[in-house]
N, C-alpha and C positions, 0 to 999 in steps of 0.2 A: 536631597540628593535631587539634581537636575537630570530628570531621565532623558531628555531629548535637547540637549544644548545645540547652540546654532549651527556649528560646524558639524556635528552629527545629521542634522536636519538637513543641511546643504547636501550632504553624501547621498541621502534617499533620492533627490532629484534625478539620480543616475539609475536609481532602482524603484521607479513607481509601480503600483499596482499591476500584476500581469506580467511585469517585464522579463521575471525568471520562470515563466510559465513554461512546464514541461521538463524542467532541468532537473527535477526530483531532489536527491540527496545530493546532487552536484551544484545545487544552487549556493551563491555566494552567501555569507553572513553578514549582513550590514552592523546589525547591532546585536549583543546578549543581553538579557535580563534573567535575574535568578533571585531566589529567596536563599536564605541561609540553610535551608533546608533541602527540599528534593524539587521544586519547581524551576523549570527553565523555559524561556521564550528567546528562539533565536529568530529574529526579524531578518527577513531575506527581501522584503519590499515593504514600501510605505509612502503615503501620501497624505497631505491636510485634508480634512474633511470639514469644512466650517471651523468650528472653534476647537476640533479635536485633531487627533492624527490616528490614521488607520493603518496598522500593520498586518502582513501576512507573513506567516512562518511556520516553523516546526517547534510544537509544544508540548510540554510534558509537566503535568500537575503533581505526579506522584513519584516521579524518578525511574517509572517501568515503561509506562504505556506513552507512545509519542502520537501524535496527531498534527496533520495540517491544518491551519485556521487562521482566522482573523482575530486581532485584539487591539484594543484602544488605549492610547494614551492616558486618556481622562481616566478610564478603569483602573489602571495601575496606579496612578497619583492619587485616586478616591481611597484605595488600599492602605497607601501610605499615611494619608490624612486621617483616616479611620483610626488607624492604631496609634497615631500621634509621633510615630517615629519609622526609619526606613525599613520596610519589609521587603519592598522590591527593590533591586539595586541593578546598576548597569556595570557591566565589565569594564572596567578601568584600565587594566595592566597588560591587555594584549589587543592587538587590532584584529577584531573578529573579521573585517572585510579580507584578511589574508587566508581565511579557511572557508571550507564549504561545510554545509551541514553535516554531511558524512563523516569529516574530520573531527568535528567537535561533539559527535554524540557515542564516540568510541569509548 
């Protein structure tokens, strides 16, 4: 699975790092990534960094505790390569940009 196709990458040009600073849970979610279990990454900002892409967003790895932080496209892709199948997926069936963080964590 392509975690950052060109149209989605282009969408992030409107939301570079620090562009939604101070909005907290009212920040728009630009992309949602998840595992089949409990981990979820709600990317609210992002921009290229050399041969990588750095995101900022609201993250849970256990489905309970959420925190703001940075995460890397290369790291997510490496998880998928390591296991040999798609572990981390991208939400395909809704447009996350229509939602705020607050609306998606309910």
